[in-house]
N, C-alpha and C positions, 0 to 999 in steps of 0.2 A: 569302663573307667568311671568311678564315682566322682560326682561333681566336687564333693568336699575334698577329694584327694588331688585335685588339679592345682598345680602351682602356677600362678599367673604373674607375669611381669608387665607393668604398665609404663607408658611413656607417650611422647608426642613425636611425630615425624615433622619434616619441614612443613611450613605453612600452618603449624600448630594442629595438624591432624592427630586426634587422639587415637591411641591403639592399645591393645594388650596382646601378649604373645604367650603361647604355651605349646607343648607337644615336642616332637622330635622328628628329624628328617629334613628333606628339602623344603624350602619355604613355599607357603601357599598364602597369598594375600587375599583376605576376605573383606569385601566392601559391604558394609552393613545395610540392612533394610532400613525403612523409614523409622527415624527415632525422634521423640519430642525434643530432646536436647542434644546438642553437638558435643557430647562428652562420652567417656567410657560408661557403659551401663552399670547400674548398681541394683542391689536388691533383687526383686523378682525378674526384672528385665535381664539382669546379668545371668541369672540361673537359666532362663530360657535360651539365651544365646549360647551358653556353654553346653547345654544339653544337645543342641543342634550340631555343634562343632566338635564335641568330644570324640565321637567315633573316628573323625579324620585325624585326630592328634596321634593316633597310633602310627601314622604314615608320614605326617607332615609337621613341620614347624609352622604353626598357624599365626598369622598376624591379622587380627580383626581390627579394621580401620574404619573410623567414622569421619564425618564431614567436619570442616574447621568451624570453630565458633566465630561469632561476629560476622556472619555472612551478610554482605551488603544487599539492600534491595536492588533488584535488577540484575543480580548475578545469573548467569546462564549455565546450562549444563556443560557447555564447552569450557567455561571458566573453571567449573568445579573439576572437570576431568583434567584440565591442564595442571591444576595444583596437585592433584593426586599423582599425575605422571612425574612431575618435578620431584615430589617427595619420594617416590619409589626409585627414581634414578639415583637420588642422593643416598638412599638407604642400601640399595642392592647393587648398584653399579652395572646393571645389565638386565636383560629380560627376565621376568619372573612369572610364575603361574598365578593367575588371578581368578577369583570367583566372586560374582556379584549376586547377592540375595535380594530379590524383590527390587526396591528402589536402588539398591546397590548394583543391581544388574543394569539399570539404565546408565549409571555412572561408568560401569565397567565397559559397556558397549561403546559409549562415547569416547572413553579413553583409548580403547583398542582401535577405533576408527581414526582418531586424531593423532595418536601417538603410538604407532605400531611397534616402535622399537622397545617399548616398555613391557609388552605382554608376550610371553612365550607360548602359553596356552590359556584358553579362556573357558570358564564355566559360567553360564547364565542360568540362574535358578529362579523360577517364578517371576520371570521378566521377559520382555520382548523389545522389538526395535521402536515401538511407540506405545503410548498409553491409550486405552480406550476412553471414549467420552465418559463412561461410567466411573472409571478410576479418577479421571480429572475432577469430576463432580464430587466424588467421595472425599478426596483429599482437600478440595476447596471448602467443603462444608465443615470438615473436621478442623482444619487449621484456622479458619476464620472464626469458628465458634470459640476455640481455645484462646485465640488472640483477643476476643471480645470478653473473655472472662466467663464464658458459658461452658456447660458440659458438652463435650464433643466426641469423646472416645467411643461412644456407642456407634458412631458412623463407621467404625472400623470392623464391625461385626461381620461384614461380608467376607473379610479375609480370614476370619477365625473358624468358619464352619461352612460346609458344602450344602447342608440340607436346610429347608425353611425353619424347621423346629430348632435346629442347632443355632441358626443365626438369631432367632428370637431370644433364645437363652443367653447366647453370647452378648447380644445387645443389652439385655438387662444387667448382666454382670459387669460389662464394661461401663455402663452408666454409673453403677455404684463405685467402680474403681477409679473413675475419672479424676477425682481430686488428688489421688495418690500418684497419678501419672502426669500431672501438669508440669511443664518446665517453668523454672523461675522467670525465664525470658522467652516468650514464644516467637520472637522475631526470626530466630534462626530457622525454625521449622517452617515458618510462613515463607521465608525467602527460598528455601529449598523446594517446597511444594510448587511455588510459582516457576522455578527453574525447570522442574520436571514436567510441569504442565506444557512447556514449550519443547520438550524433548521429542524428536522424531528423526530417526535415521532412515526412513523410507527413501530409497534412491541412493543411499550411501553404504549399504551393507557390504558391498563389494570391497570397501576400504578396510574391512576387518579381515586381515590376512592370517591371524593366529588361528590354529585349529580350535574349533569352538564346539562345546557341548551345551545344548539347551535342554533343561530339565523342567518339567511342570506337571501339575496334577490335571487329569482329564476333566475334573469338575471345578477347576479354578474359575471363580466368577469374576475375577479381575482381568484375566487374560484367557480368551478362548484358545483352544488347541490350534486353530488356524493361524493365530498370531505366532505361537511358538514355532509352528512349521515354517511360516514365512521367514522368520529370523534364521532358523537353521539352514534353510535352502538359499537364503540370500547372501550369507557370508561365503568366503572363498572355500573353506573346508569345514563344513558344519555337519552335525548329527543331532538327532533328537531322541530323547527318552521321555515317555509320558507314563504316569502312574494311575492306573484305573481306580475310580471311586474316591480319589483324593482331591481336596480343594487346595487353596493357595498355600496356607501354612502346613497343611497335611503332607504336601510333597517333601518338605524339609524334614519331616519326622518319619518318613518311610524308612523301613529297615534296609531298603535297597539304596538309599540316597548316598551314603558314604561309600558303599561298594562301587556304585556306578561312577562317582567322581574319581575315586582312586584308580579304577581300571582305565578310565579315559586318560588321566594324566600319566599313567604308566605306559601309555601308547597302545593299549589293547582295547580301547573303547569300542562298543558295538556300533553298527550302522543303525539307522532309524528303527526303533522297535517299541513295543509296549511291554512294560515290566509288570509282573504280578507282584503284589505287595504281601502275599501270604508267605 
């Protein structure tokens, strides 16, 4: 499916959650990764999101959902999950399949634990039941730099590449691109980063009763494989797929990614295994 051929409809759900939808089939709600602005992406960011999701559009009607704008300081992950749950109840009227990408995985896990009636099946990609100290520090440096009017996008290089050389190159490129990616108002991303900083479902994973697939790259520098495994083993009905040689964003671009998600949601997902990306 070519990106320019994708017909996209945009709108807002309850609580002003921005979303766009495309594809055909049963609904799959995708909770977005960390975004500078709480709005539907445009330009390069839109193209990146569509390329990750397009292979799934052959099987699902995709609803890519972002966080609400105007997020108040002190908002918690439980608050964010509650708004998402209320919006999905209003839109779909019953349980729906949900997939969280990176920071969206934090929201999805919190929602599945707090509001189990909303989630039929859950995919958590590039995320786990808590953040590592490294990720907390990275997001703090990034969001606080941008909020202060300084370049900060280069701090995200660790998510863009798995090798030291790749991270160095990505850091230089992101430093140059920073002015193009700054939000008009950084307060939303700062409020969300602080909410995710306090996210931790350790001891509560058993509250996630929906069948859950955890996907991640074996060279993800944000989340070690051990955290992916703890998440998959801690939920009531979990399974894990890891991708050899791939980092945080690389997992979403694996040729196996859409196939594994589709197989799982169709009810034929494999037990814990390691996939080859060849």
